[in-house]
N, C-alpha and C positions, 0 to 999 in steps of 0.2 A: 570563581570561587561563586562572586554575587551571581552571576546567571543561576547555577546550580540552586541556588540558594529561592531564588525571584521563579525557577521554574518548577521547584516543589512547592512552595508558597500558593500559585496561581492552580496547582494540578491539585491541590489540596481542598482547595475551594471550590471546585466544579462538584459538579451533583455524584453522589457516588464516592468520593473522597480520590486520595493517591491510590488504592490497590486498582479500582476498576480502571483507572485513567491509563495506569502502566498495563493491565492486562489488555486496554486497547492497542497499547502501542506493541506491545508484543505480537497481538493479532496482525497488527499492521507490517511489523518486520516480518513475520513468518511470509506474509501474503507477498512482500517485496522479491523476498528472497526467491519464491518459488518462480513470480512472473521472470525474475532474472533469469531462472535457469531455462526456461523457455525458451526467452530471448536469446542465448546463449545456445543452444542446442540448433534453436529453427536460424539460427544465425550461421553454424559451422555447417549446416544439409545444403543452405541456397549456396554456400560459397563451393562446396563442394561441386553440387550437382548442377547448379547453373553461373558459373564463370562468369563473367564478362556479358552478362547478360542485362535486361531489363530489371530481373528481381532483383538481383541485387543492387541496384540504383533505386530502384522505389519500392520494392517488397520489403526491404530490412527498415524503412524509415516508417512504411504505413504499419507495420507489426509491431513497432514500438509506440506508433499514436494507438492502434488498439489497445495493447497493453495496459498504458497508460489511461485508459479509459476504462478497463477493467478493474481497474487499482484502484479508481476515484469511486466506481460503484460498488468493489467489495468492500473495500477499506472505509466506508462509513460506521459510524456507532449504531450497534443495532437500536431500534426504538422499544422503548419500555413503555409500558401501559400507566396512564397518569393516576395517580393514589390520591385520595381525599384525605385529608385529615382525620377523617373519622373512621375507626374500626369496627 
């Protein structure tokens, strides 16, 4: 219970408030689901087509590493223009 309250407080204090932070979290979750599906599909294809070869030994960890890099690139918060205090 304390972790939920502290997490909500921290997210509320960040720029844009809780709604924006939850939108970013949902975006990252959808990205993780898609990339996980890509890994499972490629893993199944590799295990069927290239059973007992170097592809299943080295290719799948390389694919996982590439997908992690994609997640780190596409999972960032979008940049927003800096607004001055004047209108």
